[in-house]
C-alpha positions as CSV (number, residue, x, y, z in Angstrom):
1,M,-10.1,-16.1,-6.4
2,R,-9.4,-19.6,-5.0
3,G,-12.5,-21.3,-3.4
4,K,-12.4,-23.4,-0.2
5,L,-14.1,-26.6,1.2
6,L,-14.5,-26.8,4.7
7,V,-15.0,-30.2,5.6
8,I,-16.6,-30.1,8.9
9,G,-17.4,-32.9,11.7
10,F,-19.4,-31.3,14.5
11,G,-19.5,-34.6,17.0
12,P,-22.5,-36.0,18.2
13,G,-25.0,-33.1,17.7
14,S,-25.3,-30.7,20.8
15,F,-23.0,-27.7,20.8
16,E,-21.6,-28.2,23.6
17,H,-20.0,-30.6,21.9
18,M,-18.9,-29.2,19.0
19,T,-15.3,-27.2,18.3
20,N,-15.7,-23.6,18.6
21,R,-13.4,-24.0,15.0
22,A,-16.4,-26.1,13.4
23,M,-18.8,-22.9,14.2
24,D,-16.9,-20.6,12.7
25,A,-16.5,-22.5,9.9
26,I,-20.1,-23.2,9.2
27,K,-20.8,-19.3,10.0
28,E,-18.5,-18.4,7.3
29,S,-19.8,-20.8,4.0
30,D,-21.5,-19.7,1.5
31,Y,-22.8,-23.0,1.1
32,I,-23.7,-25.9,3.6
33,I,-23.7,-28.8,2.2
34,G,-25.3,-32.2,3.9
35,Y,-27.5,-35.1,5.1
36,K,-30.7,-33.8,5.8
37,T,-30.5,-35.2,9.2
38,Y,-27.2,-33.2,9.6
39,V,-28.4,-30.0,8.3
40,D,-31.2,-30.2,10.5
41,L,-28.8,-30.7,13.8
42,I,-27.0,-27.9,13.0
43,K,-30.2,-25.4,11.9
44,D,-29.5,-23.0,14.7
45,L,-26.1,-21.9,13.5
46,L,-27.4,-21.2,10.4
47,T,-27.6,-17.7,8.8
48,N,-28.2,-16.8,5.1
49,Q,-25.9,-19.9,3.5
50,E,-27.4,-21.8,0.3
51,I,-28.5,-25.1,2.0
52,I,-28.2,-28.1,-0.2
53,S,-29.3,-31.2,1.8
54,T,-30.0,-34.8,0.2
55,G,-30.8,-38.2,1.5
56,M,-28.7,-41.0,3.2
57,S,-27.3,-42.6,0.1
58,E,-26.4,-39.8,-1.9
59,E,-23.0,-39.1,-0.7
60,V,-21.3,-38.7,-4.0
61,S,-23.7,-36.4,-5.4
62,R,-23.1,-34.0,-2.4
63,A,-19.5,-34.2,-2.5
64,Q,-19.3,-33.3,-6.1
65,A,-21.4,-30.3,-5.7
66,A,-19.1,-29.5,-3.3
67,V,-16.6,-29.2,-5.3
68,R,-18.3,-28.0,-8.0
69,Y,-19.1,-24.7,-6.0
70,A,-16.0,-24.2,-4.3
71,E,-14.3,-24.1,-7.7
72,E,-16.7,-21.4,-8.7
73,G,-14.7,-19.4,-5.8
74,K,-17.4,-20.5,-2.9
75,T,-17.1,-21.0,0.7
76,V,-18.7,-24.6,1.0
77,A,-19.2,-26.3,4.2
78,V,-19.5,-30.2,4.0
79,I,-20.9,-31.0,7.3
80,S,-20.7,-34.7,8.5
81,S,-21.7,-35.9,12.2
82,G,-18.8,-37.2,14.5
83,D,-15.6,-37.1,13.0
84,A,-15.2,-36.2,9.1
85,G,-12.5,-38.2,8.7
86,V,-14.0,-41.1,10.6
87,Y,-17.0,-42.8,8.0
88,G,-17.5,-39.0,6.9
89,M,-16.9,-37.1,4.3
90,A,-13.2,-36.3,4.0
91,G,-11.9,-39.3,2.3
92,L,-14.8,-38.7,-0.7
93,V,-14.2,-35.2,-1.3
94,Y,-10.4,-35.8,-1.4
95,E,-11.8,-38.6,-4.1
96,V,-13.6,-36.5,-6.1
97,L,-11.0,-34.0,-6.0
98,I,-8.6,-36.1,-6.8
99,E,-10.4,-36.9,-10.0
100,K,-10.7,-33.9,-11.2
101,G,-6.7,-33.5,-11.1
102,W,-6.5,-31.2,-7.9
103,K,-3.6,-30.2,-6.5
104,E,-3.2,-28.6,-2.9
105,A,-1.0,-25.6,-4.4
106,T,-2.8,-24.5,-7.1
107,G,-6.4,-25.7,-6.6
108,V,-9.3,-25.2,-4.2
109,S,-8.4,-24.8,-0.3
110,V,-9.2,-27.9,1.8
111,E,-9.6,-27.6,5.7
112,V,-10.7,-31.2,7.3
113,I,-12.5,-29.6,10.9
114,P,-11.8,-32.7,13.3
115,G,-14.8,-33.9,15.7
116,I,-15.5,-36.0,18.0
117,S,-16.4,-39.7,16.8
118,A,-19.2,-42.1,17.8
119,I,-16.6,-44.4,19.3
120,N,-15.5,-41.6,21.8
121,S,-19.0,-40.1,22.3
122,C,-20.2,-43.2,23.1
123,A,-17.7,-44.5,25.3
124,S,-18.1,-41.4,27.9
125,L,-21.4,-42.3,28.5
126,L,-20.6,-46.1,29.0
127,G,-18.1,-45.4,31.3
128,A,-14.2,-46.3,30.3
129,P,-14.6,-48.7,27.6
130,V,-11.7,-47.7,25.3
131,M,-9.0,-47.4,27.6
132,H,-6.7,-49.9,26.0
133,D,-6.2,-51.1,22.7
134,A,-9.6,-50.5,20.1
135,C,-10.9,-50.7,16.5
136,T,-14.0,-49.4,14.9
137,I,-15.5,-52.0,12.5
138,S,-18.4,-51.0,10.0
139,L,-20.6,-53.4,9.4
140,S,-22.5,-52.1,6.7
141,D,-21.3,-54.0,3.3
142,H,-23.2,-51.9,0.8
143,L,-19.4,-50.6,-0.5
144,T,-17.1,-53.1,1.4
145,P,-17.8,-57.3,0.8
146,W,-19.2,-59.2,3.7
147,D,-16.2,-61.8,3.3
148,L,-13.8,-58.9,4.2
149,I,-15.4,-57.8,6.9
150,E,-15.9,-61.1,8.4
151,K,-11.5,-61.1,8.6
152,R,-11.6,-58.1,10.3
153,L,-13.9,-59.2,12.5
154,E,-12.2,-62.2,13.1
155,A,-8.8,-60.3,13.7
156,A,-10.0,-58.2,15.7
157,A,-11.8,-60.4,18.1
158,L,-8.3,-63.2,18.1
159,A,-6.3,-60.0,18.8
160,D,-8.6,-59.2,21.9
161,F,-9.0,-55.3,20.8
162,V,-12.0,-53.6,22.5
163,V,-14.6,-53.8,19.2
164,T,-16.7,-50.6,18.3
165,L,-18.9,-51.7,15.7
166,Y,-20.7,-48.7,13.5
167,N,-23.6,-49.1,11.4
168,P,-24.9,-52.5,12.7
169,K,-28.5,-53.2,11.6
170,S,-30.8,-51.3,9.0
171,G,-34.3,-51.9,7.4
172,R,-33.1,-54.7,5.1
173,R,-29.0,-55.4,6.9
174,T,-30.5,-57.6,9.7
175,R,-28.1,-60.8,9.8
176,Q,-24.8,-58.6,9.9
177,I,-24.8,-57.9,13.5
178,Q,-25.8,-61.7,14.1
179,E,-22.8,-62.9,12.4
180,A,-20.4,-60.5,13.8
181,Q,-22.0,-61.8,17.3
182,R,-21.0,-65.2,16.6
183,I,-17.6,-64.7,15.4
184,L,-16.8,-62.8,19.0
185,L,-18.4,-65.3,20.5
186,K,-15.4,-67.7,19.6
187,Y,-12.6,-65.5,20.9
188,R,-14.7,-64.1,24.0
189,S,-17.1,-65.3,26.6
190,P,-20.5,-64.8,26.8
191,R,-20.2,-62.4,29.9
192,T,-17.8,-60.0,28.4
193,P,-19.5,-56.5,28.8
194,V,-21.6,-54.6,25.5
195,G,-22.3,-50.8,25.5
196,L,-25.7,-50.3,23.1
197,V,-26.1,-46.2,22.7
198,K,-28.3,-44.8,20.6
199,S,-28.4,-40.8,19.1
200,A,-25.7,-40.3,21.9
201,Y,-26.0,-36.8,23.1
202,R,-29.1,-36.0,20.9
203,D,-32.7,-36.0,22.4
204,R,-33.6,-39.5,21.8
205,Q,-30.1,-40.8,23.4
206,H,-30.9,-44.1,24.8
207,I,-28.2,-46.6,26.5
208,E,-28.6,-50.1,27.4
209,I,-25.7,-52.5,28.9
210,T,-25.5,-55.6,28.4
211,D,-23.2,-58.8,27.6
212,L,-22.1,-60.2,24.3
213,E,-24.5,-63.5,24.7
214,H,-28.0,-61.3,25.3
215,M,-27.1,-58.0,23.0
216,L,-29.5,-58.9,20.2
217,D,-32.4,-58.9,22.7
218,F,-32.3,-55.3,22.7
219,D,-33.1,-53.0,19.6
220,I,-30.4,-51.9,17.7
221,G,-30.4,-50.1,14.0
222,M,-28.3,-47.4,12.3
223,L,-28.5,-44.8,15.1
224,T,-26.7,-47.8,17.5
225,T,-23.2,-47.6,18.3
226,V,-21.8,-51.0,19.7
227,V,-18.9,-51.2,22.2
228,I,-17.9,-54.5,23.1
229,G,-15.3,-55.4,25.6
230,N,-12.0,-56.8,25.5
231,S,-11.3,-60.2,28.0
232,S,-10.5,-57.9,30.7
233,T,-13.4,-55.6,30.4
234,F,-15.5,-55.5,33.4
235,L,-18.9,-53.9,34.6
236,Y,-19.0,-52.2,38.1
237,D,-22.2,-50.1,39.1
238,N,-23.5,-50.2,36.0
239,K,-20.6,-49.0,34.1
240,I,-18.3,-50.7,31.8
241,I,-14.4,-50.2,32.0
242,T,-11.8,-51.7,30.5
243,P,-8.4,-51.4,32.7
244,R,-5.1,-50.1,30.7
245,G,-3.1,-52.0,33.3
246,Y,-1.7,-50.2,35.8
247,Q,-2.4,-52.6,38.5
248,R,0.4,-54.6,37.3
249,K,2.7,-51.8,38.7
250,Y,0.7,-49.8,41.0
251,T,-0.9,-50.1,44.3
252,L,-4.1,-48.9,43.3
253,N,-5.7,-48.5,47.3
254,T,-2.5,-47.2,48.8
255,T,0.0,-44.2,47.7
256,E,2.7,-46.0,49.1
257,Q,3.4,-47.8,46.1
258,R,5.4,-51.0,46.3
259,L,7.9,-50.6,43.6
260,R,9.8,-47.1,43.1
261,P,9.7,-45.3,39.7
262,H,13.1,-46.5,38.4
263,E,12.4,-49.8,39.2
264,R,9.1,-50.1,37.6
265,L,10.9,-50.3,34.1
266,R,12.9,-53.4,35.0
267,H,12.8,-56.7,33.2
268,E,11.8,-58.8,35.7
269,N,9.0,-56.3,36.8
270,E,7.6,-56.7,33.1
271,P,7.4,-60.4,32.7
272,W,4.7,-59.5,29.9
273,A,7.3,-57.4,27.7
274,L,9.1,-58.6,24.7
275,H,12.2,-59.4,26.3
276,Q,9.9,-61.8,28.7
277,G,12.0,-60.6,31.9
278,K,15.2,-62.7,31.2
279,N,17.7,-60.4,31.4
280,D,19.2,-57.2,33.2
281,S,18.9,-54.3,30.8
282,V,22.6,-52.6,30.0
283,T,21.1,-49.0,32.0
284,N,20.2,-51.4,35.0
285,V,23.3,-52.8,35.0
286,A,25.0,-49.6,34.4
287,V,23.0,-48.8,37.9
288,K,23.9,-51.9,39.6
289,E,27.9,-50.7,39.1
290,K,27.5,-47.4,40.1
291,K,26.0,-48.4,43.3
292,G,28.8,-51.2,43.3
293,L,26.4,-54.3,43.7
294,A,26.8,-57.3,42.0
295,T,26.1,-57.9,38.4
296,E,25.7,-60.9,36.0
297,S,27.5,-59.7,33.5
298,T,28.8,-56.0,32.5
299,I,28.5,-56.1,28.9
300,S,28.4,-52.9,26.9
301,S,26.0,-52.0,24.4
302,L,28.5,-52.5,21.7
303,E,29.2,-56.0,22.5
304,L,25.4,-56.4,22.6
305,A,25.0,-55.2,19.1
306,I,27.9,-57.2,17.6
307,E,26.8,-60.2,19.2
308,A,23.1,-59.4,18.1
309,L,24.8,-59.0,14.5
310,S,26.6,-62.2,14.4
311,K,23.4,-64.2,15.3
312,V,21.8,-62.5,12.1
313,E,24.7,-63.6,10.1
314,R,24.5,-67.2,10.8
315,N,20.6,-67.5,10.6
316,Q,20.4,-65.7,7.2
317,T,19.8,-69.3,5.5
318,F,16.2,-67.9,4.5
319,E,14.7,-71.2,4.5
320,S,11.2,-69.7,3.4
321,T,10.5,-66.3,1.6
322,P,8.6,-64.0,4.0
323,P,5.1,-63.9,3.1
324,A,3.0,-61.7,0.3
325,A,1.6,-58.9,1.4
326,V,-2.4,-59.7,2.1
327,H,-4.6,-58.8,-0.6
328,H,-8.3,-58.8,-0.5
329,P,-9.6,-58.4,-4.2
330,V,-12.9,-56.6,-4.5
331,E,-15.2,-58.0,-6.8
332,S,-17.0,-54.7,-8.3
333,I,-20.5,-55.2,-9.8
334,F,-21.1,-53.6,-12.9
335,E,-24.7,-52.2,-13.5
336,F,-25.8,-50.8,-16.9
337,A,-29.1,-51.2,-18.9
338,V,-29.3,-53.1,-22.5
339,S,-31.8,-52.1,-25.1
340,P,-32.5,-53.0,-29.2
341,G,-32.4,-49.6,-30.1
342,I,-34.3,-45.9,-29.7
343,A,-37.0,-46.7,-32.3
344,N,-36.5,-50.7,-32.4
345,K,-38.2,-53.0,-29.3
346,K,-37.6,-56.2,-30.8
347,F,-34.8,-58.4,-29.1
348,T,-33.5,-61.6,-31.4
349,P,-32.7,-64.6,-30.2
350,S,-28.9,-63.7,-30.3
351,Q,-29.4,-61.0,-28.0
352,L,-31.3,-63.0,-25.7
353,I,-28.9,-65.9,-25.7
354,T,-25.7,-63.7,-25.0
355,L,-27.6,-61.5,-22.7
356,A,-28.1,-64.8,-20.8
357,E,-24.3,-66.1,-20.9
358,V,-22.9,-62.4,-19.8
359,V,-25.3,-62.6,-16.5
360,G,-24.7,-66.1,-15.6
361,E,-25.5,-67.6,-12.5
362,E,-24.0,-64.8,-10.5
363,G,-25.8,-61.6,-12.0
364,S,-29.0,-60.3,-12.1
365,M,-31.6,-59.1,-14.7
366,E,-34.8,-56.8,-14.7
367,Y,-37.0,-56.0,-17.1
368,T,-38.5,-52.2,-17.0
369,P,-41.5,-50.1,-18.6
370,H,-38.8,-48.1,-20.5
371,H,-38.2,-51.5,-23.2
372,Q,-34.4,-51.7,-21.2
373,I,-33.3,-54.5,-18.8
374,Y,-31.4,-53.6,-15.8
375,V,-28.3,-55.9,-15.5
376,K,-26.1,-56.3,-12.7
377,V,-22.9,-58.8,-13.3
378,P,-20.0,-59.1,-10.8
379,T,-17.1,-58.6,-13.1
380,A,-13.5,-57.6,-12.9
381,D,-13.5,-57.0,-16.8
382,P,-16.3,-54.9,-17.8
383,E,-15.0,-53.9,-20.9
384,R,-15.4,-57.3,-21.9
385,V,-18.8,-57.2,-20.9
386,T,-19.3,-54.4,-22.9
387,Q,-18.2,-56.0,-26.1
388,K,-19.7,-59.3,-26.0
389,L,-23.3,-57.4,-26.0
390,E,-22.3,-54.5,-28.7
391,D,-21.5,-57.1,-30.9
392,V,-25.0,-58.4,-31.1
393,G,-26.3,-55.3,-31.7
394,F,-27.3,-54.1,-28.1
395,I,-27.3,-50.3,-27.0
396,L,-25.9,-49.9,-23.6
397,E,-26.4,-47.5,-21.3
398,P,-25.2,-46.1,-17.3
399,I,-28.6,-46.1,-14.8
400,G,-28.6,-43.8,-11.9
401,D,-28.3,-40.0,-11.8
402,V,-28.0,-39.7,-15.6
403,F,-30.0,-38.4,-19.1
404,Q,-32.2,-41.7,-20.6
405,I,-34.4,-41.1,-23.1
406,K,-37.8,-43.3,-23.9
407,A,-38.6,-43.3,-27.1
408,C,-41.9,-45.2,-28.2
409,D,-41.8,-47.4,-31.8
410,F,-43.0,-45.2,-34.0
411,C,-45.8,-47.4,-35.1
412,E,-43.0,-50.1,-35.6
413,G,-41.1,-47.3,-38.0
414,E,-44.0,-46.7,-40.0
415,K,-44.2,-43.0,-38.7
416,K,-40.4,-42.7,-38.7
417,D,-39.9,-39.0,-39.9
418,S,-38.8,-38.0,-36.0
419,I,-37.0,-41.1,-35.6
420,P,-33.3,-39.4,-36.5
421,H,-34.0,-36.8,-33.9
422,A,-34.5,-39.0,-31.3
423,E,-31.2,-40.9,-32.3
424,E,-29.5,-37.7,-32.3
425,I,-30.7,-36.8,-28.9
426,H,-29.6,-40.3,-27.4
427,Q,-26.2,-39.6,-29.0
428,R,-25.4,-36.5,-27.8
429,L,-26.7,-37.0,-23.9
430,S,-27.8,-40.4,-23.2
431,G,-25.7,-41.2,-19.9
432,L,-24.8,-37.5,-19.2
433,D,-24.5,-37.3,-15.3
434,L,-26.9,-35.4,-13.6
435,P,-27.9,-34.1,-10.4
436,K,-31.2,-36.5,-10.3
437,E,-32.3,-38.9,-13.0
438,L,-33.8,-37.5,-15.9
439,K,-36.0,-39.0,-18.9
440,L,-37.1,-37.6,-21.7
441,G,-39.9,-39.5,-23.6
442,F,-40.3,-38.9,-27.1
443,N,-43.4,-39.8,-29.3
444,G,-43.8,-39.7,-32.6
445,C,-47.0,-38.5,-33.9
446,G,-49.7,-36.8,-32.0
447,M,-51.4,-39.4,-30.6
448,A,-48.8,-39.1,-27.6
449,C,-50.0,-42.9,-26.7
450,F,-46.5,-43.6,-25.1
451,G,-47.1,-41.2,-22.8
452,A,-43.9,-38.9,-23.4
453,V,-46.0,-35.5,-21.8
454,N,-45.9,-37.5,-18.2
455,E,-41.6,-37.3,-18.4
456,D,-39.5,-34.9,-17.0
457,I,-39.3,-33.3,-20.6
458,G,-41.2,-34.6,-23.0
459,I,-41.4,-34.3,-27.4
460,V,-44.7,-34.2,-29.1
461,F,-44.1,-34.7,-33.1
462,R,-46.8,-33.1,-34.9
463,K,-47.5,-31.6,-38.0
464,G,-44.0,-31.6,-39.1
465,K,-42.8,-29.9,-35.9
466,F,-42.3,-30.3,-32.4
467,D,-44.6,-29.5,-29.0
468,L,-42.2,-29.3,-26.2
469,F,-43.3,-29.9,-22.6
470,L,-41.5,-29.3,-19.0
471,G,-41.2,-30.5,-15.5
472,A,-44.0,-33.4,-14.9
473,K,-44.1,-35.1,-11.8
474,T,-44.6,-38.5,-12.3
475,V,-45.7,-39.8,-8.8
476,G,-47.5,-38.7,-5.7
477,R,-50.9,-37.7,-4.9
478,T,-50.1,-34.4,-7.0
479,A,-48.9,-35.8,-9.9
480,H,-49.0,-34.0,-13.1
481,A,-48.4,-34.0,-16.8
482,G,-45.2,-31.5,-18.4
483,Q,-46.4,-28.1,-18.7
484,P,-46.7,-27.3,-22.4
485,V,-43.8,-24.4,-22.8
486,A,-44.1,-24.5,-27.0
487,E,-45.7,-25.6,-30.0
488,G,-44.4,-25.9,-33.8
489,I,-40.8,-26.2,-32.8
490,E,-38.8,-26.8,-36.4
491,P,-36.9,-29.8,-36.3
492,G,-33.3,-28.5,-37.5
493,E,-34.3,-26.6,-33.5
494,I,-35.4,-29.0,-31.3
495,V,-31.8,-31.3,-30.6
496,G,-30.1,-28.1,-29.7
497,L,-32.5,-26.8,-27.5
498,I,-33.1,-30.1,-25.4
499,E,-29.1,-30.2,-24.9
500,K,-29.1,-26.6,-23.5
501,I,-31.9,-27.7,-21.3
502,V,-30.3,-30.6,-19.9
503,L,-26.8,-28.9,-19.6
504,E,-28.6,-26.2,-17.2
505,Y,-30.1,-28.5,-15.4
506,K,-26.8,-30.2,-14.8
507,E,-24.8,-27.0,-14.2
508,K,-27.4,-25.1,-11.9
509,G,-29.2,-28.1,-10.2
510,H,-28.6,-29.3,-7.0
511,P,-27.7,-32.8,-5.9
512,N,-30.7,-35.0,-5.5
513,E,-33.2,-32.5,-6.9
514,R,-35.5,-33.6,-9.6
515,F,-36.0,-31.6,-12.7
516,F,-39.3,-30.6,-11.8
517,K,-38.1,-28.8,-8.8
518,Y,-35.1,-27.3,-10.0
519,F,-37.9,-25.7,-13.1
520,K,-40.1,-24.5,-9.8
521,R,-37.0,-23.2,-8.0
522,V,-35.4,-21.3,-10.9
523,G,-38.8,-20.3,-12.2
524,K,-37.4,-20.1,-15.7
525,I,-35.5,-22.2,-18.0
526,Q,-34.2,-20.7,-21.0
527,H,-36.8,-18.7,-21.7
528,Y,-39.7,-20.9,-20.8
529,Q,-41.3,-19.2,-18.1
530,Y,-42.6,-21.8,-14.6
531,K,-46.0,-22.3,-14.4
532,D,-47.8,-24.4,-11.3
533,M,-49.6,-27.2,-13.0
534,T,-50.2,-28.7,-9.4
535,P,-54.3,-30.1,-9.0
536,K,-55.8,-28.6,-6.3
537,I,-57.1,-31.5,-4.3
538,E,-59.1,-31.0,-1.1
539,I,-58.7,-34.0,1.0
540,E,-61.7,-35.6,3.1
541,P,-60.9,-35.4,6.7
542,A,-60.8,-38.7,8.3
543,P,-63.2,-40.2,10.4
544,C,-61.1,-40.2,13.5
545,G,-60.8,-36.4,12.9
546,D,-56.9,-36.5,11.7
């Protein structure tokens, strides 16, 4: 049975502004996948669905999980506030499907359910600021280079669009809104009305009406939508209004209109139009002739067409070639980890020189406690970068939500018996995409001085065999070592066993779910039963009583 993906935009968050189809889609779903805040907003609609909620920056893992469950025949709701197709999850879901070779006729069913976008909900609270041509621009430069966002701001300001800014500011992104204001002030009056709407139609809704010059005097954050008027937008009784242009053709304070309906479209009454009111249209000529009125000429439509064609033919000199399509190349940031080896922890001078050359002035590198260097390099040719580093003996690995092995140096190779097993695990699993980053610690002797037992999976080589530890929690006041689940595993079995454990977690773990949480949720991995290792801590009450 084909599964179904329901990509739902549920509007601002209030049930009154959610469509009936969105509510029905949530109820008919087996899985609800979304950002934690969004799941909380619709919790009263949930019944027995399985919930998968993740953090703000986990969009890709949410989309991947949704596709995976749909391919298993489930009905999966991927939820977004506002409209799922406006800075929402719809596009990303399709991108993940396309990567997997999805076809509409044979693949999982996809339905995108529209909702009220922030530009609409915020405009309704401000008055009528989006009555004329408008655009939305996200100021987040996490996915789009800032120089491209600047070009879009310049173009929108020059073209006199009403501009709605999404994602205007965050804890780390503070200059973007300042730069947007600077660009807009080049083309617009400082008195241009601006509306700041935070959490539209939610419990913490807050609205400020200000102007372009003073808009930064108010609190602006990620939940704020900034609506900036055009050159004709005005403020009346604390409402922002952008005229549509009716005042040009209609008398708004009387029922008796200056122009009759058939007169309103004449050229002389539309001096702003492309024809600039120079001549009567063929239609108006025919009307005048029928009424016996004088006309400048009685040119037929065929004669007009022939005259236009002759002018085109006469002017076909093509003195200059037409402008090429505008193309903005996006420079990608290539991120990866390098190390001199699994057991070897010694860098050579040629490796460090090559690494410095590759990183250059534009990139960055950071040494980690795991005997790796994290590298970020802006490049359009990642293969050239990797080839140069591999040529000097570096091991390269992806970073992020992947499998990583952390091995000791085996006392500089003196305790080398288990090294081949560590290298085989690395060869089979390193860089494997997982629900969350997973680190396997590998110790070459029973001293376990490298701390393998404090990783998600710990392996200790002792007396010719392996001990296995699962589910350490590395941070927090309830941090604990991994649970010892097996002793004396034969060398020929360890690699296959680890592979089964990791692949099970890959298949069944929820997006952003750490390995120890997965172990606790399912209760058993392979045949190893979960046991609570969390230390029991009693916290002394604070002197203030809180």
